[in-house]
TORSEBA-993517 format. One record per residue: residue in three letters; z, x, y of N, C-alpha, C in turn. Coordinates in steps of 0.001 Angstrom, whole numbers, padded with zeros to 6 digits, always signed. Last residue first. Example, Ala and Ser with C-alpha at 12.3 -4.5 7.8 and 13.67 -1.06 7.14 Angstrom:
// TORSEBA-993517
ser+007080+012850-002250+007140+013670-001060+007870+012900+000030;ala+007800+013190-005690+007800+012300-004500+007800+013200-003300;
END
This chain:
// TORSEBA-993517
arg-151452+112309-080138-151006+113586-080180-151220+114467-078649;arg-149491+109061-080285-150932+110255-079456-150492+111125-079683;leu-148506+107888-083097-148221+108445-082194-149239+109120-081432;thr-148036+105052-085084-148757+106376-084816-148879+107033-083431;ala-145392+103358-085054-146624+103523-085220-146722+104730-085222;thr-142796+100592-086008-143592+102147-086145-144142+102438-085838;ser-142170+098155-085870-141117+098922-085247-141361+100415-085569;asp-144365+096794-087055-144638+097121-085429-143284+098039-085200;arg-144671+098519-090306-145040+096923-089011-144921+097293-087699;glu-145615+099382-093556-145674+099039-091844-145903+098279-091095;val-144235+099621-096206-144776+098631-095674-144732+099081-094283;leu-143935+101650-099234-144090+101446-097825-144353+100302-097025;thr-142651+100375-101835-143970+100110-101490-143347+100366-099583;phe-141699+101393-105651-141253+100795-104143-142692+100646-103354;gly-141098+101199-108967-141987+101672-108137-141083+101059-106677;val-140445+100663-111523-140794+098993-111034-141766+100103-109653;asp-139979+102148-114762-140321+102146-113248-140920+101321-112353;gln-138345+101852-117416-139306+101065-116755-139643+101634-115323;leu-137298+102199-120565-137319+102871-119670-138251+102112-118743;arg-137766+101156-123393-136467+101458-122941-136244+102011-121534;glu-139708+098697-124630-139610+099695-123474-138269+099801-123329;gly-139668+097711-128483-139856+097399-126742-139453+098736-125713;gly-140412+098611-130698-141551+098942-129862-141241+098624-129102;glu-138949+095253-132389-139156+096924-132469-140246+097540-131777;glu-137080+092820-131803-138047+093435-131414-138720+094920-131744;gly-134221+091674-131983-134828+092791-132620-136105+093075-133414;arg-133600+089924-129940-134035+089777-131266-134870+090321-132396;leu-132217+091636-128132-131459+091030-129027-132637+090255-130327;arg-134453+093143-127622-133565+094128-128346-132874+092806-129020;gln-135925+091016-125704-136096+092004-126869-135465+092938-128014;leu-133739+090956-124280-134225+089600-125224-134664+090321-125945;leu-133665+093425-122579-132918+092839-123254-132971+091839-124393;met-136055+092988-121246-136066+094304-121929-134896+094033-123378;his-136192+090761-119766-136883+090918-120871-136711+091985-121795;ala-133827+091512-118127-133545+090355-118819-134693+091024-120334;ala-135499+093490-116527-134165+093825-117180-133855+092442-118293;arg-137483+091667-115155-137932+092636-116323-136467+093407-117018;asp-136149+090222-113781-136732+089843-114763-137142+090998-115899;gly-134764+092227-112038-134623+091990-112759-135049+090608-113860;ile-137245+093458-110999-136486+094189-111693-135339+093146-112667;leu-138534+091191-109377-138895+091795-110684-138382+093004-111328;thr-136553+090926-107463-136521+089689-108488-137527+090596-109678;gly-136937+092971-105611-135428+092652-106524-135769+091561-107845;asp-138932+095198-105219-138957+093989-105960-137714+093764-107116;val-138644+096490-102199-138224+096997-103813-138173+095611-103880;lys-140174+098367-099190-140143+097002-100417-139518+097579-101297;val-138801+099451-096525-139437+099983-097898-139084+098888-098807;thr-140338+098822-093319-138932+098629-094096-139947+099433-095347;ser-140637+097455-089927-141386+098838-090897-139991+098569-092097;leu-140559+094949-088573-139953+095536-088702-140538+096481-090122;ala-141558+093260-085400-141464+093304-087243-141085+094281-087540;pro-139600+093536-082383-140931+093870-083304-140458+093614-084235;phe-138515+091275-083884-139239+091594-083002-139056+092617-082281;thr-138415+089911-087760-137619+090033-086561-139209+090521-085288;his-139579+088859-089683-139901+088393-088507-139158+088575-087526;ala-140258+090806-091776-141076+090529-090942-141300+089865-089984;ala-137476+090652-092655-137922+091698-091892-139220+091716-091047;phe-136026+088509-093864-136543+088389-092042-136986+089468-091348;asn-135816+089009-096327-136836+087702-096004-136943+087298-094195;met-136138+092540-096596-135382+091281-096558-136294+090119-096140;asp-137256+095110-097228-137937+094499-096921-137217+092827-097481;gly-135598+097688-098137-135435+096261-098422-136542+095401-098568;phe-134542+099802-095100-134898+099355-096447-134480+098227-097190;gly-136277+100110-091751-135133+099705-092844-135721+099992-094366;met-136725+102381-089128-137141+101809-090423-136175+101115-091361;val-138017+102394-085854-136714+101556-086541-137539+101566-087825;ala-138299+104512-082336-139388+103618-083734-137599+103257-084758;leu-138384+104160-079015-137556+104551-080153-138419+103073-081721;glu-140937+104139-077346-139197+105031-077476-138500+105400-078359;tyr-142376+103067-079046-142749+104514-078446-141474+105143-077968;pro-142250+100911-080589-141943+101869-081642-142042+103486-080582;val-140161+099775-078191-140209+099941-079782-141787+099915-080120;gln-138838+100737-075440-139559+100450-076063-139865+100480-077554;leu-135180+099192-074524-135607+100466-075030-137423+099694-075488;gly-133350+097199-073508-134749+097383-072973-135947+098366-073605;arg-130646+096720-074563-130836+098272-073677-132563+098096-072729;ala-131756+094628-076331-130698+095073-075144-130958+095499-074205;ala-133307+096040-077742-133801+095024-077144-132743+094788-075646;ala-131753+097626-079495-132768+098246-078396-133538+097164-077610;glu-130056+096001-080208-128986+096692-079681-130518+097353-078825;thr-131812+094996-082275-131321+093471-081592-130725+094739-080024;leu-132716+097178-083729-133789+096609-082815-132979+095738-081992;val-129948+097430-085065-130870+098261-084048-131685+097983-083420;gly-129764+095367-086497-128957+095439-085727-129089+096421-084833;his-132142+095459-088338-132319+094456-087611-131025+094881-086557;ala-130806+097896-089558-132175+098221-088749-132349+097047-087778;ile-128795+097065-091160-128474+097904-090292-129613+097924-089210;thr-130561+095391-092629-129496+094596-092138-129255+095193-090822;asp-132021+097357-094680-132935+096253-093021-132314+095609-092709;ser-130468+099900-094737-130706+098788-094724-130980+098147-093634;thr-130289+103039-094028-130431+102744-095866-130664+101071-095496;cys-132688+103785-091246-131439+102807-091656-131600+102621-093344;val-133860+105989-089059-134272+105610-090385-132491+104984-090709;ile-135471+105946-085879-134270+106053-086620-134269+105226-087887;ala-136816+108400-084417-137187+107338-085234-135711+107432-086013;leu-137485+108787-080297-136761+109227-081349-136841+108310-082750;pro-140093+110263-078526-139533+109405-079261-138774+109598-080259;gln-140562+112077-075984-139634+112280-077437-138965+111017-077967;ala-141749+110534-073511-142351+112454-074368-141462+112669-075103;pro-140786+108298-073172-141960+108328-074132-142522+109707-074515;gly-137403+108816-074870-138638+108431-073427-139762+108424-074349;thr-133777+109099-074896-135124+108729-075489-135986+108612-073909;met-131381+111300-075638-132043+110693-074702-133465+110516-075016;ser-128084+111781-077053-129703+111592-077151-130410+110890-076364;arg-125595+110811-077269-125696+111913-077475-127348+112432-077659;glu-125379+108331-077157-124654+108600-076279-124902+110188-076357;leu-127500+107025-079098-127754+107173-077521-126768+107372-076834;val-125845+106781-081783-126425+108038-081465-126864+108027-079668;ser-124077+104921-080913-123306+105961-080799-124466+107291-080845;ser-125872+102552-080366-125082+103212-079434-124295+104214-079343;leu-126809+101895-083059-127500+102933-082195-126708+103684-080768;gly-124128+101614-084192-124895+103048-084455-125478+103891-083544;glu-124141+099323-083193-122728+100261-083051-123266+101557-083158;arg-126155+097952-084223-125929+098086-082915-125196+099349-082766;gly-125265+098183-086891-127018+098724-086222-127022+099233-085043;leu-122916+097305-087628-123082+098084-087783-124290+098994-086841;ala-123759+094324-086930-122954+094896-085874-122687+096520-085839;leu-125167+094024-089372-126204+094033-087577-124890+094551-087111;thr-124092+095642-091899-123922+094473-091100-124826+094821-089722;pro-123669+096953-095355-123877+096974-093871-124283+095496-092713;ala-119600+097333-095986-121334+096375-096349-121906+096659-094924;gly-118388+100213-095726-118197+098846-095868-119637+098704-096108;pro-118433+103021-093866-117860+102713-095096-117864+100801-094671;thr-120941+105007-092422-119658+104295-092065-119537+103538-093877;val-122549+107595-090872-121942+106885-092524-120589+106212-092329;his-125213+109115-089081-123681+108446-089000-123626+107355-090266;arg-126182+112025-088107-126364+111257-089483-125275+110490-088981;ser-129219+113401-085927-128134+112660-085976-127671+111720-087187;val-130583+116535-087175-130203+114669-087059-129331+114069-086803;asp-132105+118856-086730-130818+118285-085852-131432+117256-086109;thr-134127+119933-088368-132412+120018-088811-131902+119398-088333;ile-137009+120671-089445-135817+119635-089003-134598+119723-089180;gly-138746+122103-091469-138091+122725-090293-137118+121817-089007;gln-139413+120672-093913-140410+120963-092526-139935+121923-091496;glu-137323+120676-094882-138389+121745-095310-139455+121529-094870;asn-135569+118709-093578-135225+120560-093962-136627+121285-094048;leu-136993+116446-094424-137088+116909-092826-136525+118118-092851;ala-136136+116698-097098-137456+116465-096754-137684+117140-095516;lys-133677+116201-096688-133819+117315-097250-135441+117429-096941;leu-132981+113430-095521-133136+114863-094478-133493+116302-095232;phe-133817+111842-097840-134830+112369-096376-134732+113440-095527;ser-132141+112650-099695-133644+113275-099815-134526+113216-098609;asp-130023+111919-098434-130053+113153-098693-131613+113734-098994;ala-130715+108723-098369-130367+109363-097158-130463+111214-096903;arg-131037+108288-101121-132618+108343-100165-132483+108836-099238;arg-128139+108725-101483-129140+109206-102217-130472+109292-101406;leu-126860+106475-100118-126750+108010-099662-127670+108580-100171;gly-127276+104658-101556-128163+104581-100373-128111+105783-099707;arg-126312+104737-104037-127826+104773-104019-128248+105084-102825;pro-123915+104819-103131-124082+105771-103293-125844+106232-103559;asp-122937+103551-099931-123019+102606-100696-124058+103877-101818;asp-121909+103695-097249-121347+104494-098196-121776+103873-099504;val-124576+103058-094654-122958+102785-095065-123164+103722-096736;ala-126228+104580-092143-126006+104233-093621-124800+104296-093817;leu-128466+106446-089938-127745+105164-090236-127527+104590-091711;leu-130213+108942-088731-129929+108214-089898-128741+107419-089552;ala-132848+110031-086226-131401+109967-086606-131165+108894-087816;phe-134676+112516-085315-134825+111547-086032-133293+111648-086078;arg-138197+113909-083549-136677+113620-084085-136128+112398-084135;arg-140474+112991-084304-139826+114753-084408-138554+114893-084399;tyr-143846+111382-085343-142349+111634-084996-141839+112806-085375;gly-146266+111571-086219-145870+112662-085231-144631+112063-084623;gln-146508+110098-088718-146932+109734-087584-146624+110335-086503;ala-145861+112221-090600-147608+112134-090268-147672+111455-089178;leu-142956+111847-090322-143416+112599-089960-145196+112660-089898;leu-142854+109252-091859-142618+109334-089947-143518+110356-089561;lys-143870+109905-094159-144715+108884-093628-144521+109340-091932;arg-142039+111422-094895-143772+111944-094873-144250+111188-094382;ala-139693+110002-095010-139953+111412-094271-141088+111674-094160;val-140400+107794-096924-139843+107510-095732-140295+109104-094626;glu-140324+109990-099181-141534+108629-098952-141302+108575-097169;arg-137701+110588-099661-139011+111586-099563-140379+110963-098447;gly-136682+108284-100076-136017+108945-099253-137269+109783-098508;ala-138014+107624-103091-138563+106855-101422-137854+107208-100472;glu-137114+109694-104605-138575+109925-103769-138364+108642-102750;glu-134401+108858-104531-134791+110488-104284-136282+110337-103482;his-134493+106612-106017-134144+106689-104471-134275+108075-103915;ser-136642+105756-108022-136337+106474-107539-136074+106812-106442;phe-135741+102578-109946-137090+102697-108672-136287+104249-108761;gly-136026+100251-112731-135509+100495-111591-136531+101415-110778;val-134329+100052-116142-135375+099565-115380-135200+099295-113543;leu-133351+101009-118731-133159+100867-117445-134806+100806-116773;met-130947+101139-122277-132438+101096-120952-131950+100903-119869;asp-128627+103144-122314-129304+102738-123537-130749+101960-122588;ile-127855+104681-120289-126940+104749-121162-127804+104066-122589;pro-130332+107907-119566-129461+106247-119405-128889+106176-120537;glu-130958+110376-118139-130339+109604-118739-129563+108736-119367;pro-132651+110364-115823-133092+111338-117089-131948+111285-118491;ser-132840+107304-114092-131743+108442-114879-132573+109168-116271;leu-133257+105375-111326-134086+105975-112911-132688+107088-112544;asp-132261+101619-110592-132615+103314-110321-132997+103688-111489;trp-132181+099136-110893-131990+099697-109569-131708+101090-109932;thr-129908+099010-114326-131046+098746-113045-131068+099124-111567;glu-129772+099189-117100-129161+099596-116263-130381+099119-115108;val-128451+097254-120469-129927+097766-119193-129471+097750-118186;val-127334+097337-123460-127003+097938-122085-127966+098241-121462;pro-125957+095659-126296-127153+096619-125621-126863+096538-124206;val-122965+097632-127933-123559+096506-127248-124843+096798-126399;gly-121719+099638-128800-123098+099109-129420-123264+097768-128701;ser-119365+100471-127954-119178+099448-128329-120895+099184-129026;ala-120438+103658-127067-119627+103303-128675-119464+101669-128973;arg-121223+103169-124837-122343+103298-125944-121704+103173-127465;leu-119385+102397-123283-120445+101378-123417-121284+101679-124762;arg-117440+104334-123491-117058+102937-123932-118339+102175-124203;asn-118882+106522-121943-118128+106351-123572-118431+105036-124310;arg-119717+104980-119875-120317+105455-120301-119839+105922-121871;cys-116359+105074-118653-117408+103828-118942-118542+104569-119717;gly-115695+107553-118900-115280+106854-119271-116348+105765-120090;pro-117353+108769-116993-117649+109184-117965-117089+108353-119093;thr-118294+106407-114525-117458+107037-114578-117972+107730-116380;his-121740+105968-113434-120830+105200-113755-119691+106178-114206;leu-124951+105351-112087-123314+106253-111788-122377+105726-112149;thr-126763+103796-112263-126481+104678-112920-126037+105613-112892;gly-127202+100123-110869-127185+101839-111093-126840+102545-112249;thr-125915+097413-112531-126570+098184-111059-126781+099352-111344;leu-125999+095864-115959-125719+097187-114741-126478+097177-113541;ile-125475+093890-117982-126791+094648-117476-125778+094829-116194;ile-125225+093280-121680-124800+093736-120240-125744+094128-119878;gly-124550+091234-124385-125566+092318-123828-124602+092379-122262;asp-123119+089615-125822-124128+090385-126285-125298+091287-125944;pro-119369+090076-125300-120705+089855-124869-122264+089852-125715;arg-116528+090052-125621-117631+090768-126878-118879+089790-126587;arg-114319+090188-124040-115469+088935-124229-116291+088923-125107;ser-114026+093068-123909-113315+092001-124672-113761+090641-125010;leu-115895+093593-121967-116488+094165-123544-115269+093402-124337;ile-114900+092746-119801-116233+092243-120196-116258+092360-121633;val-112491+095053-119560-112433+093072-119461-113743+091887-120449;glu-114213+096704-119142-113252+096883-120040-112706+095078-120700;leu-115543+096146-116680-116051+096692-118010-115208+096578-119145;leu-113323+096802-114745-114325+095532-115194-114834+095541-116362;glu-112668+099088-115028-111964+097870-115515-112059+096426-115487;glu-115688+100444-113834-115060+100767-115308-113857+099701-115671;glu-115644+099255-111326-116533+098885-112646-115819+099158-113822;gln-113844+100944-110199-113507+099527-110031-114347+098663-111319;glu-114965+103104-110337-113540+102870-111288-113170+101055-111350;arg-116733+102852-108339-116968+103129-110151-115917+103017-111057;gln-117477+100643-106473-116749+101492-107001-116452+101459-108130;his-119064+098669-105366-119671+099611-105579-118673+101056-105610;gly-118263+096178-106480-117709+096952-104906-118328+097985-104461;ser-118455+094725-108583-118002+096311-108699-117515+096395-107608;val-118290+091598-110020-119155+092256-108619-118015+093587-108571;gly-119882+089535-113110-118495+090624-112407-119043+091380-110893;leu-121054+086885-114323-121367+087698-113071-120007+088387-112833;leu-122484+085739-117351-121150+085979-116448-121480+086649-115773;val-124514+083392-118318-124567+084818-117495-123350+084677-117071;gln-126125+082318-121437-125337+081724-120458-124835+083309-119775;tyr-128795+081786-123292-128180+082395-122956-127583+082138-121653;gly-131484+080307-124065-129948+080087-124274-128817+080775-124329;ser-133382+081068-122514-133166+081509-124078-132581+081124-124618;ala-133276+080218-120220-134839+079322-120702-134410+080248-121975;ala-131320+082122-119584-130896+081109-119390-132406+079786-120341;leu-132772+084297-118532-131929+084480-120335-131413+083094-120432;arg-134493+083660-116674-134829+084390-117944-134103+083863-119759;thr-131962+083310-114564-133411+082418-115292-133922+083108-116546;ser-130424+085349-114814-130025+084426-114967-131435+083230-115511;ile-132917+087457-113188-132022+087574-115096-131723+086211-115775;ala-133254+085990-111196-134528+085951-112091-133790+086462-113433;gln-130249+086493-110142-131184+085027-110450-132188+084829-111136;phe-129991+089053-109766-129222+088410-110352-129880+086526-110797;thr-132381+089451-107765-132164+090031-109207-131278+089163-109931;asp-131381+088690-105445-132704+088015-105821-132878+088535-107435;ser-129414+089621-105025-128718+088348-105762-130015+087506-105981;phe-129533+092166-104402-129172+091869-105470-128893+090638-106053;leu-131044+091240-102016-131779+092124-102838-131440+091666-104287;pro-128995+089858-100114-130191+089342-100834-130918+089803-102068;asn-125659+090700-100581-126919+091375-100703-128027+090604-101007;thr-123376+089804-101601-124187+088705-099783-125400+089758-099868;val-122531+090688-103913-123398+089342-104126-123763+088669-102542;met-122235+093768-104921-122028+092675-103966-123170+091178-104278;pro-122794+095140-107364-122099+095702-106339-121371+094760-105094;leu-122876+093368-110694-123544+093771-109498-122728+094667-108539;val-123384+093013-114118-122271+093549-113036-123464+093679-111815;val-123393+090524-116468-124217+091055-115209-123245+091903-114228;ala-123187+089828-119528-122186+090000-118607-123506+090991-117710;val-124327+087070-121796-124793+088487-121132-123798+088359-119655;leu-123455+085416-124828-123068+085430-123309-123911+087079-123010;arg-123907+084296-127244-125060+083547-126659-124745+084200-124862;thr-122152+085654-129200-121378+084527-127799-122680+083856-127250;arg-122640+086577-132519-123036+085932-131241-122407+085259-130402;asn-121894+086102-135178-121588+087383-134180-122534+087193-132886;ser-121629+083167-136115-122843+083638-136017-123028+085120-135141;arg-119135+083069-136247-119484+082465-137458-121092+083544-137309;leu-118156+083201-133745-117594+083976-134749-118321+083981-135967;ala-119564+081358-132300-119692+083111-132062-119552+083332-133021;gly-118912+079321-132989-119878+079343-133007-120019+081191-133366;ala-116413+079276-131645-116188+079325-133009-117607+079659-134047;leu-116899+079569-129210-116270+080616-129877-116527+080626-131446;arg-118105+077453-128079-118988+077957-128261-117943+079617-129391;asn-117315+074080-128600-116307+075370-128795-117304+076434-129425;his-117488+071801-125902-118343+072826-127180-117282+074026-127553;val-115733+069061-125324-116323+070840-124731-116656+071886-125748;tyr-116069+065773-123649-116089+066991-125320-116935+068186-124462;gly-115969+063631-122537-115309+064865-122233-115592+066098-123128;thr-117278+061115-122904-116008+061631-123495-115255+062872-123335;gln-119200+060853-121129-118012+060216-121055-117560+060344-121770;glu-120940+063607-121857-120465+063227-120058-118998+062489-120143;ile-121897+063008-124111-121159+064146-123812-120205+064164-122410;ala-123517+061242-123851-121820+060913-124298-121292+061817-124141;arg-125200+061905-122318-124358+061243-121596-123106+061082-122311;gln-126475+063783-124125-125566+064171-123019-124844+063337-122350;val-127267+061996-125620-126508+063220-126240-125190+063660-125140;lys-129211+060556-124378-128078+060206-124865-127172+060983-125403;asp-131019+062668-123572-130310+062008-122777-129135+061086-123346;arg-132120+063825-126336-131294+064906-125569-130367+064010-124318;thr-133631+061730-126765-132406+061470-127636-131512+063085-126884;ala-135090+061639-124993-135002+060682-125017-133297+060911-125765;gly-136854+064146-125653-136057+063957-124205-135181+062308-124169;lys-135886+065922-128739-136499+065266-127471-136058+064776-126758;val-134648+069278-128768-134431+068012-129101-135601+067246-128575;thr-135733+072025-128457-135762+071600-129763-135498+069811-130279;gln-133698+072693-126329-135410+072426-126214-135782+072117-127241;pro-130969+073175-126655-131266+071770-126461-133418+071764-126219;ser-129747+074775-129317-131352+074698-128443-131677+073438-127792;asn-126736+073921-129302-127146+075418-129393-128887+075517-128556;leu-126863+071230-128342-125838+072273-127711-125966+073515-128233;tyr-128466+069880-130217-128815+069839-128735-127716+070991-127937;arg-127298+071184-132571-129079+071705-132046-128887+071130-130524;ser-125191+069164-132584-125440+070865-132943-126871+071287-132155;val-126501+066741-132612-125611+067191-131432-125449+068771-131692;thr-127615+066753-134744-128817+066908-133790-128273+066723-132821;met-125561+066842-136977-126707+068310-136941-127517+067847-135663;pro-124362+064061-136657-124054+065687-135862-124721+066604-135989;ala-126948+061919-135561-126487+062842-136559-125502+063780-135772;val-126589+059494-133043-127234+060203-133564-126324+061148-135068;gly-125020+057606-131369-125864+057125-132492-126816+057668-132611;ala-123292+058510-129474-125186+058385-129485-125888+057668-130110;leu-121018+057909-130735-121144+057201-129578-122722+057467-129206;arg-121586+059710-132973-121491+058288-132965-121445+058000-132300;ala-121802+062368-131759-122941+061831-132166-123001+060304-132789;val-118891+062220-130483-119855+062368-130163-121310+061790-130302;asp-117385+062860-133047-117359+061479-132179-118495+061453-131208;ser-118901+065197-133787-118497+063622-134664-118687+062837-134002;leu-117451+066717-132141-118783+066740-132554-119123+065566-132786;thr-114469+065258-130859-114984+066004-131754-116697+065922-131895;val-111452+065218-129036-113019+064322-129220-113652+065476-129891;ser-109007+066932-129041-109292+065690-129729-110680+064731-130092;ser-109514+068173-126788-109687+068757-128233-110017+068006-129304;arg-108124+067334-124558-109258+066853-124620-110090+066959-126345;asn-104730+066613-123895-105730+067678-124487-107184+066916-125153;lys-103401+065137-123165-104159+065803-121876-104909+066624-122805;asn-101784+061878-123200-102264+063011-124195-103661+063760-123579;gly-101500+059726-122239-100353+060948-121936-100695+062270-122548;ala-102686+057887-125257-102169+057873-123655-101060+058603-123301;pro-104993+059748-127159-103919+058598-126465-103467+058709-125770;pro-108644+059931-126044-107126+060388-126783-106092+059145-126400;ser-111356+057583-126416-109894+058224-126019-109200+058319-126353;leu-112616+055917-128558-112929+057842-128845-112022+058598-127485;asp-112448+053726-128136-112509+054114-129591-112157+055351-129656;ala-113636+052990-126035-111938+052666-125870-111710+053346-127530;met-116237+053514-125539-115225+054490-125037-113777+054930-125580;asn-118009+051871-126551-117140+052334-127752-116268+053026-126702;thr-119727+050747-124654-119131+049724-125671-118132+050610-126116;gly-121882+052552-123661-120337+052341-122715-120197+051394-123470;ile-124074+053048-125321-123006+054511-125269-121655+053454-124432;asp-125571+050606-127746-125061+050832-126605-123892+051926-126166;met-127746+051913-130199-126068+052106-130047-125886+052114-128282;
END
């Protein structure tokens, strides 16, 4: 059948803007296939042969047909919708996680709804109330720090939940992430082992970043180092915050070969700003000023000097979270409920082992 010849028969009456008058049977007739084939294409496109898929897709595009997923969801008690809540979309680490989730779920026929909480627990609770009203098949969250009301509502809903980017002894349901506390301790151990004894900390008020920062400071305290310049600012990490943070630190602290200063940042973006300001001031990194970031973002290996940092695989977290959720949705027994993906300290030129 020639798809381009029968459009007049399927067009809504003049002045009628309601495209719902185009039915699945209309699409099937235009494509020259059975209605069941169109239904299979809409719900499991991978089961339809390539040439037939093309014909059905062209018919859908020409008719403007909109698949009524709600009707199918009511019949099957499945919406094929998974909600993902991120604190922000501008952070490449979280965007890598979201992309991995979307890719894995799309391959299994699920659509993804994105919500942004802005690191605010109350905002997350309001967002989840709306999400639950859409009856998603699953929810993937960032972090484990939720309001009590949020935790109770999620558990009562019966919707499978995967928390990510954190570890907790009491997850809501499933969990994949790493220990922020251990990451903070490891940074302290590494810099102390390299011979640094003077420290400053630059952070934004991200709750997970602050937990790493507190753990870092506690590890220093255990070694008798308590005089640490600590700067925490609200909002998202930016290069400007790094430059301004270093300027504030230097107003109260002199650097030099005899007393190198190590600045630990809760984000690679802030650390990049520190390196930029250090270069502008002519400071020698890492012997006058050492810099440690977090995240191993795609620019970290290409700063000057190259940035030492903590590497976390956001793509792996997203893929494992989606895998866990899909196992649950398929009813597979014995699936993992908790997975620690760990982290890696990456030593580059912005830190070095000092001469004793």
